[in-house]
SEFI-846741 format. One line per 3 residues: number of its first residue (from 0); for each residue y, x, z of C-alpha. Coordinates in steps of 0.2 Angstrom, whole numbers. Example, Ala and Ser with C-alpha at 12.3 -4.5 7.8 and 13.67 -1.06 7.14 Angstrom:
residues 2
0> -22/62/39; -5/68/36
END
This chain:
residues 350
0> 0/0/0; 13/13/-6; 27/0/-6
3> 26/-5/12; 25/13/18; 41/17/9
6> 50/2/16; 46/7/34; 53/25/32
9> 68/19/22; 74/6/35; 71/17/50
12> 83/31/43; 95/20/34; 101/9/48
15> 107/23/58; 116/30/43; 123/12/40
18> 131/12/58; 140/28/53; 146/21/37
21> 154/6/45; 163/18/57; 170/28/42
24> 176/12/33; 186/7/49; 196/23/47
27> 198/21/28; 189/37/24; 172/45/25
30> 158/51/14; 160/66/2; 177/72/-3
33> 186/58/6; 178/44/-2; 176/27/6
36> 158/26/14; 149/10/11; 131/4/15
39> 124/-10/4; 107/-18/9; 94/-26/-1
42> 75/-30/-1; 62/-26/-14; 73/-15/-24
45> 61/-14/-38; 65/-32/-42; 74/-34/-59
48> 86/-46/-50; 94/-31/-42; 97/-21/-58
51> 116/-23/-58; 117/-14/-41; 104/-1/-45
54> 113/3/-61; 130/3/-53; 123/17/-42
57> 114/27/-55; 127/26/-68; 141/32/-56
60> 151/16/-56; 153/17/-37; 159/35/-38
63> 171/31/-51; 179/18/-39; 180/32/-25
66> 165/25/-15; 151/35/-7; 138/21/-7
69> 121/21/1; 109/8/-5; 97/3/9
72> 80/-5/4; 74/-16/18; 58/-26/22
75> 64/-43/18; 80/-54/15; 80/-59/33
78> 82/-41/39; 95/-38/26; 106/-53/32
81> 103/-49/51; 109/-31/47; 125/-37/39
84> 130/-50/51; 127/-37/65; 138/-24/57
87> 124/-12/53; 128/-13/34; 144/-17/25
90> 137/-28/12; 121/-36/5; 114/-40/-12
93> 103/-56/-11; 103/-74/-16; 119/-84/-15
96> 110/-98/-5; 110/-87/11; 129/-89/13
99> 125/-108/16; 111/-104/27; 121/-92/38
102> 136/-103/38; 125/-117/46; 121/-104/59
105> 140/-101/62; 138/-84/54; 151/-83/40
108> 148/-72/24; 155/-74/7; 148/-70/-10
111> 161/-59/-19; 153/-57/-36; 139/-67/-44
114> 126/-56/-52; 114/-69/-58; 118/-86/-66
117> 100/-91/-63; 87/-87/-50; 76/-75/-61
120> 61/-83/-54; 45/-92/-60; 33/-103/-51
123> 15/-96/-56; -2/-104/-54; -17/-93/-50
126> -31/-94/-63; -45/-106/-57; -34/-114/-43
129> -33/-131/-50; -14/-130/-51; -6/-135/-67
132> 12/-139/-61; 21/-141/-45; 15/-159/-43
135> -2/-151/-39; 5/-141/-24; -1/-154/-11
138> -14/-146/0; -13/-129/-9; -7/-113/-2
141> 9/-107/-10; 14/-89/-9; 32/-84/-6
144> 41/-68/-2; 47/-74/15; 47/-91/25
147> 66/-92/26; 71/-85/9; 75/-92/-8
150> 57/-91/-15; 52/-103/0; 67/-114/-3
153> 63/-116/-22; 44/-118/-20; 47/-132/-7
156> 60/-140/-18; 49/-139/-34; 35/-148/-24
159> 47/-161/-16; 55/-165/-33; 38/-168/-41
162> 33/-180/-27; 23/-169/-15; 26/-175/3
165> 34/-162/14; 19/-162/26; 7/-157/12
168> 17/-141/7; 9/-126/14; 18/-109/12
171> 11/-92/15; 22/-76/17; 14/-63/5
174> 30/-52/2; 35/-47/-15; 29/-35/-29
177> 12/-27/-27; 7/-37/-12; 11/-54/-21
180> 0/-48/-36; -13/-44/-23; -13/-61/-16
183> -16/-68/-33; -30/-55/-36; -39/-59/-20
186> -37/-78/-21; -26/-78/-5; -14/-91/-13
189> -16/-105/-26; 1/-103/-33; 18/-95/-29
192> 36/-91/-34; 40/-73/-38; 51/-62/-49
195> 49/-47/-61; 40/-35/-61; 27/-45/-52
198> 27/-59/-65; 22/-46/-79; 9/-38/-68
201> 0/-55/-65; 1/-60/-83; -5/-43/-89
204> -20/-44/-77; -23/-62/-82; -23/-68/-64
207> -11/-83/-67; 1/-93/-78; 19/-98/-77
210> 21/-117/-73; 40/-117/-70; 52/-104/-78
213> 69/-101/-69; 74/-86/-78; 88/-94/-88
216> 101/-107/-84; 92/-120/-96; 75/-117/-88
219> 83/-118/-70; 91/-135/-74; 74/-141/-81
222> 65/-136/-65; 77/-141/-51; 89/-153/-60
225> 105/-142/-60; 111/-124/-59; 105/-112/-45
228> 115/-96/-46; 104/-82/-39; 108/-64/-34
231> 126/-61/-28; 134/-47/-18; 140/-54/-1
234> 150/-47/14; 155/-54/31; 172/-63/30
237> 179/-54/44; 175/-37/37; 182/-42/20
240> 198/-47/28; 200/-29/36; 193/-20/20
243> 200/-29/5; 203/-13/-5; 186/-7/-2
246> 178/-24/-7; 188/-24/-23; 181/-7/-27
249> 164/-13/-23; 166/-28/-35; 175/-17/-48
252> 159/-6/-49; 147/-21/-49; 158/-29/-63
255> 157/-13/-73; 138/-13/-71; 137/-31/-77
258> 148/-27/-92; 137/-12/-96; 122/-22/-96
261> 129/-35/-108; 132/-21/-121; 115/-12/-119
264> 97/-17/-124; 83/-20/-112; 76/-3/-119
267> 92/6/-115; 93/-2/-98; 75/2/-94
270> 78/21/-98; 90/21/-83; 78/14/-71
273> 68/25/-59; 50/26/-66; 43/20/-49
276> 51/3/-53; 39/-1/-68; 23/8/-62
279> 14/-8/-59; 16/-17/-75; 20/-2/-85
282> 36/3/-94; 32/-7/-110; 29/-23/-100
285> 44/-20/-89; 55/-18/-104; 48/-34/-112
288> 50/-44/-96; 68/-38/-95; 71/-43/-113
291> 64/-60/-109; 76/-63/-95; 92/-55/-99
294> 100/-72/-100; 99/-73/-81; 113/-60/-78
297> 130/-66/-76; 142/-61/-91; 157/-61/-80
300> 152/-61/-62; 160/-78/-58; 152/-93/-49
303> 144/-105/-62; 152/-122/-63; 144/-134/-50
306> 133/-120/-44; 137/-122/-25; 135/-141/-26
309> 118/-139/-34; 112/-126/-22; 118/-136/-7
312> 109/-151/-14; 93/-141/-14; 95/-134/3
315> 99/-151/11; 81/-156/6; 71/-140/11
318> 81/-129/23; 79/-135/40; 94/-125/45
321> 105/-134/33; 98/-151/34; 111/-163/42
324> 124/-149/42; 141/-150/33; 144/-134/23
327> 162/-129/18; 157/-123/0; 174/-115/-3
330> 170/-103/10; 154/-97/4; 161/-88/-12
333> 176/-82/-20; 180/-77/-38; 197/-69/-34
336> 189/-51/-33; 180/-53/-50; 196/-60/-58
339> 205/-45/-53; 191/-34/-59; 191/-41/-76
342> 209/-35/-78; 206/-18/-70; 189/-13/-77
345> 186/-9/-96; 171/-19/-102; 156/-8/-105
348> 165/8/-99; 156/20/-88
END
């Protein structure tokens, strides 16, 4: 289980560094040669949903903005969010829906740039499971990355939307990447919701099939009845208030990464990705998977029209934390940094 071992080591070392990074930001300096020091957390960094962050780091967009950025790979989205609200990291890259979940817990974060305009996920059924669509989920075991994450929210909503009673929905936490593929291989789950490169690995090994495709805005609307913007970069609202210039630099770098991706092919993008990221499915399959879902990446970093309302509609049905809670959607995101980045960052520039 190579992936799990790497995560444990990374988290142990990165959180202590994150504390130092936060202290540096308070003074307005830190890192090499006076650059602002920033720590950004994420989980399952091999996930193609996180490519805008990985490329911003590897292509030097952060450095161009005068930022000394440490990308911290953690065990799961819950750990990332806890680290951010506790001040151990400065920002996170994960699903936009967590800003609503956290607000319901009186922890206020805000998405400052939307990286994905679709979830970049698919629901898959294991071969021989008897599942042909989400309407067959009743009494079956559904694999998800984490019990309080976006794969769980969307898995439950797909079931509920297709007439499956809540009490008959059984979720199983199998993490992501290789462990998700292993759960299919060892028949530990009947179906599940996942991302690339796990999707390609399962298809390559002929372990399962796609039954709901949310890798494009159109596919997402068909699956859940409306838009569901995926990965975003978020920060604590109080931290952003004290570090507006730093947040703008972070957004500028990520905006530059999105623009670079819009002007480069899946083959060119794959060439910039660490080889370990496509070790499972293979480089060719990874590249093809990316080509299949390039439409999920936001072309401008802004929140899709009706995106917040649609996500809120889903969470009110399936997230026990949000159910019955009034969420101030205007506080869960802002396009102001992205709109400024569009004026400051030359499209496709490096």
